[in-house]
C-alpha positions as CSV (number, residue, x, y, z in Angstrom):
1,X,80.6,116.8,123.7
2,X,83.9,117.0,121.7
3,X,86.6,114.2,122.2
4,X,90.1,114.9,121.2
5,X,91.9,111.9,119.6
6,X,95.8,111.6,119.0
7,X,96.8,109.2,116.3
8,X,100.4,108.3,116.5
9,X,101.5,106.7,113.3
10,X,99.2,108.7,111.0
11,X,100.7,107.9,107.7
12,X,100.2,104.1,107.8
13,X,97.4,102.1,106.7
14,X,96.1,101.7,110.2
15,X,96.5,104.9,111.2
16,X,94.8,106.5,108.1
17,X,91.9,103.9,108.5
18,X,91.2,105.6,112.0
19,X,91.7,109.1,110.9
20,X,89.3,108.6,107.9
21,X,86.6,107.2,110.0
22,X,86.7,109.9,112.8
23,X,87.3,113.1,110.5
24,X,83.8,113.5,109.6
25,X,82.4,113.8,112.9
26,X,82.1,117.3,114.2
27,X,82.5,116.2,117.8
28,X,85.9,114.9,117.3
29,X,89.1,116.7,117.3
30,X,92.0,114.9,115.7
31,X,95.7,115.3,116.3
32,X,97.6,113.4,113.7
33,X,101.2,112.5,114.4
34,X,103.9,110.9,112.2
35,X,107.8,111.4,111.9
36,X,108.2,109.1,109.0
37,X,110.4,110.5,106.3
38,X,109.2,110.6,103.5
39,X,106.3,109.1,105.2
40,X,103.8,106.8,103.6
41,X,103.3,103.9,105.7
42,X,105.5,100.5,105.9
43,X,103.5,98.7,103.3
44,X,104.1,101.3,100.6
45,X,107.7,101.9,101.5
46,X,109.3,98.7,102.6
47,X,106.5,96.2,102.6
48,X,104.0,94.5,100.2
49,X,103.9,97.1,97.5
50,X,107.8,97.2,96.7
51,X,108.2,93.7,97.4
52,X,105.3,92.8,94.8
53,X,107.3,95.2,92.3
54,X,110.5,93.3,92.5
55,X,108.7,89.7,92.4
56,X,106.9,90.6,89.3
57,X,110.3,90.8,87.5
58,X,111.7,87.5,88.6
59,X,108.3,85.8,87.8
60,X,108.7,86.8,84.1
61,X,112.2,85.2,84.3
62,X,110.8,82.0,85.9
63,X,108.1,82.0,83.3
64,X,110.5,82.2,80.4
65,X,112.9,79.5,82.0
66,X,110.3,77.0,82.5
67,X,108.7,77.2,79.2
68,X,110.0,74.9,76.5
69,X,108.2,76.9,73.9
70,X,110.6,79.7,74.3
71,X,114.5,79.8,73.7
72,X,116.8,81.7,75.8
73,X,116.5,82.9,79.3
74,X,116.5,87.0,79.8
75,X,118.5,88.4,82.7
76,X,116.8,90.6,85.2
77,X,118.2,94.2,85.1
78,X,118.5,94.9,88.9
79,X,119.0,98.4,88.4
80,X,115.9,99.0,86.3
81,X,113.7,96.9,88.7
82,X,114.8,99.1,91.6
83,X,114.5,102.5,89.6
84,X,111.0,101.4,88.5
85,X,110.0,100.2,92.1
86,X,111.2,103.4,93.4
87,X,109.2,105.6,91.0
88,X,106.0,103.7,91.6
89,X,106.7,103.7,95.4
90,X,107.1,107.5,95.4
91,X,104.0,108.2,93.7
92,X,102.0,105.6,96.0
93,X,103.6,107.3,99.1
94,X,103.0,110.9,97.8
95,X,99.4,109.8,97.4
96,X,99.3,108.5,100.9
97,X,101.0,111.9,102.3
98,X,98.6,114.1,100.4
99,X,95.6,112.5,101.7
100,X,96.8,112.9,105.4
101,X,97.7,116.5,104.9
102,X,94.5,117.1,103.2
103,X,92.7,115.8,106.2
104,X,94.8,118.4,108.3
105,X,93.5,121.2,106.3
106,X,90.1,120.8,108.2
107,X,89.5,123.2,111.2
108,X,89.3,120.4,113.7
109,X,92.4,118.2,112.6
110,X,96.1,119.1,113.0
111,X,99.1,117.2,111.9
112,X,102.6,117.0,113.4
113,X,105.6,115.5,111.3
114,X,107.4,114.8,114.5
115,X,108.1,111.9,117.0
116,X,105.8,111.2,120.0
117,X,106.6,110.2,123.5
118,X,104.3,109.4,126.3
119,X,104.7,111.8,129.3
120,X,101.8,110.0,131.2
121,X,98.9,107.8,130.1
122,X,97.5,110.3,127.6
123,X,99.7,113.2,127.6
124,X,102.2,113.0,124.6
125,X,105.2,115.1,123.9
126,X,105.4,116.0,120.4
127,X,108.4,118.1,119.8
128,X,108.4,121.0,122.1
129,X,104.7,120.5,122.8
130,X,102.7,118.5,125.2
131,X,99.3,117.3,123.9
132,X,96.6,115.9,126.1
133,X,94.1,113.7,124.4
134,X,90.9,111.9,125.5
135,X,92.1,109.0,123.4
136,X,95.3,107.9,121.9
137,X,95.6,105.8,119.0
138,X,98.9,103.7,118.6
139,X,99.5,102.8,114.7
140,X,103.3,102.8,114.8
141,X,103.7,99.8,112.7
142,X,106.6,97.2,113.0
143,X,110.5,97.0,112.9
144,X,112.7,94.1,112.0
145,X,113.1,91.5,114.5
146,X,116.7,90.8,115.1
147,X,117.0,87.5,116.9
148,X,119.1,87.1,119.9
149,X,121.7,84.8,118.5
150,X,125.3,84.7,119.9
151,X,127.6,86.8,117.7
152,X,124.7,88.4,115.7
153,X,126.0,91.9,117.0
154,X,129.3,91.3,115.3
155,X,128.3,90.4,111.7
156,X,126.5,92.5,108.9
157,X,123.1,91.2,107.6
158,X,120.7,92.0,105.2
159,X,117.0,92.7,105.7
160,X,114.0,92.5,103.7
161,X,114.2,96.3,103.3
162,X,117.8,96.1,102.1
163,X,117.0,93.6,99.6
164,X,114.3,95.9,98.1
165,X,117.0,98.4,97.3
166,X,119.9,96.4,96.2
167,X,121.2,96.4,92.6
168,X,124.0,94.0,93.4
169,X,124.3,90.7,95.4
170,X,127.2,88.4,96.1
171,X,127.2,84.8,94.9
172,X,126.0,82.9,98.0
173,X,123.7,83.5,101.2
174,X,122.3,81.8,104.2
175,X,118.6,82.7,105.2
176,X,117.2,82.9,108.8
177,X,113.5,83.2,108.9
178,X,111.3,81.4,106.3
179,X,107.8,82.8,107.2
180,X,106.0,84.9,104.7
181,X,108.9,87.4,104.2
182,X,111.3,84.7,103.5
183,X,108.9,82.7,101.4
184,X,108.5,85.8,99.2
185,X,112.2,87.0,99.0
186,X,114.0,83.8,98.8
187,X,113.0,82.8,95.2
188,X,113.9,86.5,94.3
189,X,117.4,86.0,95.4
190,X,118.0,83.1,93.4
191,X,115.9,83.8,90.0
192,X,116.5,87.5,89.8
193,X,119.9,87.8,91.6
194,X,121.1,84.3,91.0
195,X,122.5,83.4,94.1
196,X,123.0,80.3,95.9
197,X,120.8,80.1,99.0
198,X,120.6,78.0,101.9
199,X,117.5,78.4,104.2
200,X,117.4,77.3,107.8
201,X,113.8,76.2,108.7
202,X,113.1,75.0,112.3
203,X,109.9,72.8,111.5
204,X,109.5,69.9,109.2
205,X,108.1,72.2,106.4
206,X,107.2,75.9,106.0
207,X,103.7,77.5,105.9
208,X,102.6,76.9,109.4
209,X,98.9,78.0,108.7
210,X,98.4,75.5,105.8
211,X,97.7,71.9,106.0
212,X,100.9,69.7,105.7
213,X,100.6,68.7,102.0
214,X,101.0,72.5,101.0
215,X,104.2,72.9,103.1
216,X,105.5,69.8,101.4
217,X,104.6,70.9,97.8
218,X,106.3,74.0,98.7
219,X,109.4,72.5,99.7
220,X,109.5,70.5,96.4
221,X,108.9,73.6,94.2
222,X,111.9,75.6,96.0
223,X,114.3,72.9,95.9
224,X,113.6,71.8,92.4
225,X,112.5,74.8,90.5
226,X,114.5,77.5,92.3
227,X,117.5,75.3,93.5
228,X,117.2,76.4,97.0
229,X,118.9,74.3,99.8
230,X,116.4,74.2,102.6
231,X,117.6,72.8,106.0
232,X,114.3,71.6,107.8
233,X,114.1,70.7,111.5
234,X,117.5,72.8,112.1
235,X,118.2,75.5,114.6
236,X,120.7,78.3,114.7
237,X,123.3,78.2,117.6
238,X,125.7,81.2,116.6
239,X,127.1,83.2,113.9
240,X,130.6,84.7,113.3
241,X,132.0,87.0,110.8
242,X,134.8,85.6,108.1
243,X,137.2,87.1,105.8
244,X,134.7,86.6,103.0
245,X,131.2,86.8,104.7
246,X,129.6,84.8,107.6
247,X,129.7,81.4,109.0
248,X,126.4,80.3,110.7
249,X,126.4,77.2,113.0
250,X,123.3,75.1,112.9
251,X,122.1,72.1,114.8
252,X,120.0,69.3,113.6
253,X,119.3,66.0,115.8
254,X,122.3,67.0,117.8
255,X,124.8,67.3,115.1
256,X,126.5,70.9,114.4
257,X,127.2,72.2,110.9
258,X,128.9,75.5,109.9
259,X,127.6,77.1,106.8
260,X,129.7,79.8,105.2
261,X,128.1,82.2,102.8
262,X,128.9,85.8,101.4
263,X,126.0,87.4,103.2
264,X,123.4,86.6,105.9
265,X,119.8,87.4,105.5
266,X,117.7,88.1,108.3
267,X,113.8,87.3,107.3
268,X,112.9,86.7,110.9
269,X,109.9,88.6,110.9
270,X,108.9,92.0,112.6
271,X,108.1,93.1,116.2
272,X,105.9,96.1,117.1
273,X,107.7,99.5,116.8
274,X,107.1,100.7,120.5
275,X,110.6,101.4,121.5
276,X,110.6,105.2,121.5
277,X,107.1,105.9,122.6
278,X,108.0,106.1,126.6
279,X,105.5,103.4,127.6
280,X,107.2,103.2,130.7
281,X,105.6,106.4,131.7
282,X,102.1,104.9,131.4
283,X,100.1,102.1,132.8
284,X,100.7,100.2,129.5
285,X,102.9,97.1,129.5
286,X,103.1,95.5,126.1
287,X,103.6,91.8,125.4
288,X,101.2,88.9,124.7
289,X,97.6,89.8,125.4
290,X,98.3,93.5,125.9
291,X,95.6,94.5,123.3
292,X,92.1,93.3,123.5
293,X,90.0,92.2,120.6
294,X,88.3,95.7,120.7
295,X,91.7,97.2,119.9
296,X,91.8,98.5,123.3
297,X,95.2,98.3,125.5
298,X,94.4,95.8,128.5
299,X,95.8,98.4,130.8
300,X,94.3,101.4,129.6
301,X,90.6,101.6,128.0
302,X,91.2,104.9,126.3
303,X,94.2,103.9,124.5
304,X,93.7,101.9,121.2
305,X,96.4,100.0,119.5
306,X,95.9,98.9,115.9
307,X,98.0,97.2,113.0
308,X,101.4,95.8,113.5
309,X,101.9,97.7,116.7
310,X,99.7,95.5,118.6
311,X,101.5,92.2,117.3
312,X,98.4,90.3,116.3
313,X,98.3,90.0,112.7
314,X,100.8,92.1,110.7
315,X,98.8,92.0,107.5
316,X,97.8,95.1,105.5
317,X,94.1,94.6,105.3
318,X,93.9,93.5,108.7
319,X,95.6,96.7,109.9
320,X,93.0,98.8,108.0
321,X,90.1,96.7,109.4
322,X,91.3,97.1,112.9
323,X,91.6,100.8,112.3
324,X,87.9,101.1,111.3
325,X,86.9,99.0,114.3
326,X,89.1,101.1,116.6
327,X,87.2,104.4,115.3
328,X,83.9,102.7,115.9
329,X,84.7,101.7,119.4
330,X,86.1,104.9,120.3
331,X,82.9,106.5,119.3
332,X,81.1,103.8,121.3
333,X,83.5,104.2,124.3
334,X,82.9,108.0,124.5
335,X,78.9,107.4,124.5
336,X,79.2,104.7,127.2
337,X,78.2,101.9,125.0
338,X,79.2,98.3,124.7
339,X,82.5,97.9,122.4
340,X,82.5,95.3,119.6
341,X,85.5,92.9,119.0
342,X,87.4,92.8,115.9
343,X,86.6,89.5,114.3
344,X,87.8,88.4,111.0
345,X,87.8,85.4,109.0
346,X,91.5,84.2,108.1
347,X,92.3,85.4,104.8
348,X,95.9,85.5,103.7
349,X,97.8,85.5,100.5
350,X,101.7,84.9,100.4
351,X,103.3,85.5,97.1
352,X,105.2,82.4,97.3
353,X,107.5,81.2,94.3
354,X,107.9,84.8,93.0
355,X,104.2,85.1,92.8
356,X,103.9,82.3,90.2
357,X,102.6,79.9,92.7
358,X,101.1,82.0,95.3
359,X,99.4,80.4,98.6
360,X,96.1,81.5,99.9
361,X,94.2,80.5,102.8
362,X,90.7,81.7,103.4
363,X,88.6,80.4,106.3
364,X,89.6,77.2,108.1
365,X,92.1,74.9,107.0
366,X,91.3,71.1,107.3
367,X,93.6,70.8,110.6
368,X,91.6,73.7,112.1
369,X,88.3,72.3,111.4
370,X,89.5,69.1,113.0
371,X,90.7,71.1,116.1
372,X,87.3,72.7,116.4
373,X,85.7,69.3,116.3
374,X,83.8,70.1,113.3
375,X,81.9,67.5,111.1
376,X,83.5,68.2,107.8
377,X,84.4,67.3,104.5
378,X,87.7,68.2,102.9
379,X,88.3,67.7,99.1
380,X,91.8,68.4,97.3
381,X,92.7,68.8,93.6
382,X,96.1,69.0,91.9
383,X,96.5,71.9,89.5
384,X,97.9,69.3,87.0
385,X,94.3,67.8,86.9
386,X,93.1,70.8,85.0
387,X,94.3,71.1,81.5
388,X,94.2,75.0,81.6
389,X,97.3,75.1,84.0
390,X,99.0,72.8,81.6
391,X,98.2,75.2,78.7
392,X,99.8,78.1,80.7
393,X,102.9,76.0,81.5
394,X,102.3,76.3,85.1
395,X,100.8,73.0,86.3
396,X,102.5,72.6,89.8
397,X,100.3,73.1,93.0
398,X,97.1,72.1,94.5
399,X,94.0,73.3,96.2
400,X,91.7,72.3,98.9
401,X,88.1,73.0,100.0
402,X,86.6,72.2,103.4
403,X,82.7,72.3,103.9
404,X,80.4,71.3,106.6
405,X,79.4,67.7,106.2
406,X,75.9,68.4,107.4
407,X,74.8,71.5,105.6
408,X,77.3,72.1,102.9
409,X,78.5,75.4,104.4
410,X,81.9,76.4,102.8
411,X,84.4,76.6,105.7
412,X,87.7,77.2,104.1
413,X,89.9,77.0,101.1
414,X,93.5,76.6,100.5
415,X,95.4,77.3,97.3
416,X,99.0,76.9,96.2
417,X,98.8,77.2,92.6
418,X,99.0,79.6,89.6
419,X,96.6,82.4,90.1
420,X,95.6,81.4,93.5
421,X,95.9,84.9,94.6
422,X,93.0,86.2,92.2
423,X,90.7,83.5,93.6
424,X,91.2,84.7,97.2
425,X,88.4,87.4,96.9
426,X,85.8,85.0,95.4
427,X,86.6,82.6,98.3
428,X,86.6,85.2,100.8
429,X,83.0,86.1,99.7
430,X,81.9,82.3,99.8
431,X,83.3,81.8,103.0
432,X,82.2,84.9,104.8
433,X,78.6,84.7,103.5
434,X,78.3,81.2,104.6
435,X,77.3,79.8,101.3
436,X,76.4,76.2,100.7
437,X,78.7,74.6,98.4
438,X,75.8,73.1,96.4
439,X,74.7,76.6,95.7
440,X,77.8,78.0,94.4
441,X,77.6,78.2,90.5
442,X,79.6,75.8,88.5
443,X,80.2,78.1,85.4
444,X,83.9,78.6,84.6
445,X,84.7,79.9,81.2
446,X,87.0,77.8,79.5
447,X,90.2,78.0,79.5
448,X,90.4,79.9,82.8
449,X,92.2,78.6,86.0
450,X,89.1,78.9,88.2
451,X,88.2,75.7,87.0
452,X,90.2,74.1,89.9
453,X,87.5,75.7,91.9
454,X,84.6,74.2,90.0
455,X,86.3,70.7,90.4
456,X,86.3,71.4,94.2
457,X,82.7,72.4,94.3
458,X,81.6,69.7,92.3
459,X,83.6,67.0,94.5
460,X,82.5,68.5,97.8
461,X,78.8,68.8,96.8
462,X,78.8,64.9,95.7
463,X,80.1,64.2,99.1
464,X,77.7,66.4,101.1
465,X,74.9,65.0,98.9
466,X,71.7,66.5,97.5
467,X,69.9,69.3,99.5
């Protein structure tokens, strides 16, 4: 029996993952739909790929500025940064579009470069056509989340996508939003663009997913090394335009304060891109819990929602994994078999401090282990404890390992230090394989930054005891 699957958002990472998994099945007919112009997916065009391009430039300046062995500080050529970023992104996006268009060359696959809108549960209007499908996959990504703040509709603001394209910046800015987008882009504004930045942080510290000491360390780095003013435990109340920019009114402990700046930066996260899909013509009601762990919509078992569109975890690798799982579950549902939930070990990298001191979490934090009632051992290590970080003039930060106190299983790792990002894959393998910390080889090659891992392995092994 042939099944017809329509994928809305076929250029994105999640949509491509679904299509790749289904395309080789002779019993699947695919309709791929995307109105992206030029097309290529959020991560490639306006997300993780271009952001790492611009961060790398500011990282070079940061290193030069903080290395006492060097004299003089280079300036970041923003026009060159944007030009090179655009060239690379153009090539990345072209590769993605070519892959999708190559799929459409197959007899059982067609591609529509157009918008899609539901007519009913599984009938989609694409241009002047109506397409009926057995299954619909929504992989439409996300859009900027503009907060419902009094006055926001009357002021100009700059989003993360705008930052990536700008070659000139004003002298000052105030930032709303200090999640992963703000954490990555705020140091770029100070380091590369030379701006005076004030950040509004609702909580006591940033990095909600981390144990408190990591957020505290990051506050110190941003304040001391990047000159960022961070107002913690502070809430926005209203905003208004001024002759020279904006004025944001904030409140802390009942006291109101006005912050004047040349520009307002909205790094307030993203929300699922669902507005133009015509969900009101279906049984689908978006919101918390509207997509099951199987990637099925709760209101329609033949609609699957993957990637940023489902509002679960707006992370590239998660979107791809969800796409693979959705394809697997479409097959299972068509055969009348039980569907498997998408389950992943927490694994995130945030390129904080221009990527010089990135934050990584794999598996459980200590707080998460405690909340689950685990019997665990947690060991921490400062980057400055290892001479290799001093030799590289990057000795700030720390790392933590959490292991099962009874059998030594490595439960989680957090790192906020130089090269933490390149250790993420190693620790993902260790955590996902359920390795005993006492079996992890202590064999770093000096002088290399993974020595911080070896110190953690030794300390945790000693606390767990011999096997």
